[in-house]
C-alpha positions, 0 to 999 in steps of 0.5 A: 226610596231613601230619606232626605238628607235633612232627616238623616243628619240634623243641622249642627246647632240643633237642640235635643233636650238640653244638648246642642249638636256641635259636630258630627263625629260618626255617620253610621248605617242606622245611627249617627254620633255627635259631639254635643254640649249640655247648654245648662252646664257645659258638659260634653257628651256623645249623643247617638241619634237613630236615623230616620229611615231605619225607624220604618223597621221596628227591629231598628227602633227596638234595638236602639231602645234596648241599648238605652235600657241596657246602659241605664241598667248597668253601673260599671267603670268599663261601661259608659254611663247614660247621661240623658235620653229622649225623643226628637221632634221627628219621633226619633230616639237619642241618648247621651253617654260620657265623652271619651278620648282614645281609640278602639283596641283594633286601632291600638293593636295595629299601632303596636305593630299587630300584636299586644304584649302578653301582660297587656292582653291579660290585663285588658281581658280581665277588665273586659270579662269583669264588665261582661260578668256585670252585664250578665248578672244584670241579665244582658248578653252583649253578642257583639264583643270585638276589638272595634267595640272596646275603647281604650282611653288616654288613661288606659281605661277600658270601655265596652261599647255598642250594646245595640244588639244585646239581648235580655236573658229570659228566666230559663236562660235563653234569649227572647228574639228571632233567629237572625244572625246577630254579631260580627263574623270572626267574633260571633259564637258558633251558636250565633253563626248557626242562628240557634238563638235559643242557645245564646247565653253568657257563654257566647260572650265568652267565645267572643272574648276568646276570639278577641284575645286570639286577635290581640295576642297573635294578630290573626283571626280565629278563622281565615277567609271572607266574612261569610266563610268565617261565619260558616267555619265558626259553627262547622269547624273547631277553632284552631289553637292559638299555638298554631299561629303564635307558638311563642305565647305562654302555654297557659295563655294558649290553654285559656284562649283555646278553652274559651273557643270550644265549639260546644258551649258546655266545653267552654268556661261557663261564665265570664267570671270563671274565665277572668279568674283563670286569667288572673291566676295566670297573671299572679303566677307571673307577677312582675314578669314581662312577656317573652313575646316582644311587640312585632317590628312591623308597624302599619299606617292604615289604621282607623284612628279614633281621635281624628281631629283631637290628636295634638299637632306636636304630642310629647313622646310618652309611654302608654297606649300610643306607641313611639315608632322609628320609621326608616325613610332612606337607607342603602339597605333595601331589606331592612324593616321599615318600622320599629316600635320602641319597646315599653320599659326597654331599649332598642339597639341599632347597628349593622349587627345589632343584638337579638331583638335589635334593629339591624341595618346593613349600612356600611357606615353604620357600626356593629353597635351604633346607637341605643334608644331607651326610655329615660324615666327621669326626663319622661321621654325616649333618648338616643345615645351614641355607642361610640360609633365610627360615624356618629349619630345626628339628630335634626342635622346636628351630631350628638352624643346623647339627645332626647327624642320628640315626634318629628325628629330626624335621626341619621345613623350612617347613610340611613335616615330615620323619622321619629313618629307617634301617631299619624294625623295624615293616616287619621285623615285618610281613614276618616275620608274612607269612612265617610266616602259612601255617606251623603254627608258634606265634608269640609277639608281644611289645610294650608295651601298645597297640602293636597285638599283636592287630591283627598277630595278626588279620593273620596269621590273615587270611593263614593260609588257615585257614577257622575263626574268630579267637578272642582270650582275655585270659589275665589276665582269666580267673577263677582258678576258671573259667580251665580251663573257659574255655580247654578247656570243661566237661561238665555237672555238672563243678562247682557251677553247670555245668548244661550242657556248654560248649565252651572257647576251643580248641573255639570256634577250631576250624580257625581261630586262637586268640590267647592275649593277655597270656599272661604272666598265665596262672595257673601251674596252667593252664600244664601243661594248655596245654603239653599242648594245644599238644604233643598238639593235644588238650584235655580239658574239665573233668570229662570222661573223654577228650581231644578232638582240636583243629585250632587255630593258636595265637598268643600275645601279652604285654607282660611279659618271659617270660624274667624270669617264667621266672627268677622261677618265674612261667612254665614254661620248657618252655611258653615254648619251645613258644610262642616257636617264632617271635618277633615284637617290635612296636616302640612308636609312639615308635620308629615316628615315620614312621607317626604321621601316617598312622595319625592320618589312618587313624583319622580316616577310620574316624570319617568325617572328613578330618584336615588337620594344620598343620605345628606340630601335625604336628611335635608329634604326631610328637615325642610319646613316646606312652606308651600307644602306638597306643591313645593316638593313636587315642583322641586322634583320636576325641576330635578327630573327635567335637568339632572342627567343622573338618578342620584341626587346629592347635596351639591345638586340639591343646593343648586336646585334649592339653596335654602333647603340644602343648608337647612340642617346647619341652620338648626344647629341651635335646636333645643331638641338635640341639647344634652339638657334643655336650655332656658328660653332667651331673656327676650322671650315672653314665655318663661316656663311651660305653664305660661306656654300651655296657658297661651296655647289653651287660650288660642284653642290649640292654634299654633299659628295664632300663638306664634302671631301673638308672640311675634315669632314663627310656628317653627319657633313655637314648636321648638319651645314646645319640644324644649319644655315638654308642652303639648297642644291642649287636647279636646275630648274625642268621640265615643264610637 
């Protein structure tokens, strides 16, 4: 029987030693990770707490204790430091490590289009091997080296995570332990896959490093197949050569990776230090040169973003771990690649017949060499330049000869519309939803009206494996006198008019999911009852003498600030903490410009129509601010589908459907983004420089709406000032996972 939910995830605000649990950032099978704060010094940390249920199995507790011992005994820049550790009131161990901001290497690989540049593979590999060599010399073998356990910080520092399955090396060189399969299929060494624990030593980590570099450099696994097929192939078959899947890579790098992946440990590098020396020798030979293997052009949006809530609403375009992507959202060329990652320290040519390595778009109104996008070191941003094209380049609806680019900018070349991207908050939200779908944690979904909070809640329910129904209740629409009855039910005679007993929403969602929509509008007198239902998993119908157990997964959604509601006394802090075990914030549609056309075509298909957008109409759709979000777009498309005889939607038809939207590009003619050089703010503006704007955003905790309110302007205007001055929303630390 599973443990009660309270034993799995303690309430936010709980103190463990000197650490206060602020936010659940990762709910794992055996342990949870919290964002915690040291109440004495205010230092943030990542607190890892073992779950209650696995402690019944000694091996889980032993591995957790081993991870603490290993981390305490290691001192290396690429290995997180243990700040504190202890035992909670239930006897469960916990420890705190440094709080990091960044993402894992698998996320980084996908963001860069599937493969890393060779110089980056070598650099990261050398740093990884140096950290492992330190661990090996201290007597520990990691046993689970893989891209997901390698964390890349914003400053591009590497950190080796998850020493939970590491083992101490005995004096004879073997490991003390059992013969269980430890590690991850595809990355575990042959001796691990074959359950030969006596042979697992530092050379097993060397094999795992080889498999990691194989994946990062080629985008492919060493062995194809299901996890079990990969495990079987690993200890039965020689690894295929890196050249078989990435023949464009340098031969010396291929040779290093191939040697690390030898089936027999005796044929591999005999230590991490030896393999690191080989990588560094190769790096020195080619110092100053860049790899011939260019970052691939395909960019996937289905990545697992490790900075989910922490990423800026409007980040600056900078070179570094987070790539800049040009996404083609509307074009007459159906065969053109949808995404291009902008090369580091280089340029991208766009045209109908672009040079090798450029972006070719078969658009009759695109010139042979139409535009160039390149990194401008002087201004610290990417810039697009018109190469004397016939039809010009438009940025945010305005024709320009040369302009800096910022996230969310809309570029038009010929009849093709491109959106500039750097990260995706929506993809991050989806990834978080998928990670927590099967867990019992309560999820609070935040976002403006019309962004799709209920759609995401239904998605979580669909992935949860729960067999009961999905039930949604609008807390703001509950009749005050009957709200308790609506949620918890009532018995016959409980009040005037109660002629029969009736189930409430909790009982109706038995074994399923209950969405408390607009939970911020829940009447204050009902909040203690809801808190008890969440904590005890029981409800008492109105007029009943006894409580009834319920098995319901609860999700909540709101478009108001619960922090403000708590401060104003309109919402209970303890209920807020219980609802926000996991928080997912959905960005508004104006911050998801790359999805506008795709969503419009989806809504048209649901209406039985095929939507073909002319370039000017597509540009206007993408540039619109969508104050009512996805709901507004859906209504627009339904209106078009009901009245338009043709499938092609042009600017004239769009003007009839939505006059303000059709004229929006011309209203942005004064946008500072398209200027050759940023203009100073108007004399009436209270913020004269980037420092003051950054200070205001910091004071508002990154809340652009609040900053706009204090300035007496709109969010769009604040974003324009941010783009003009190169100011980003202040970042808070992200989770260590």
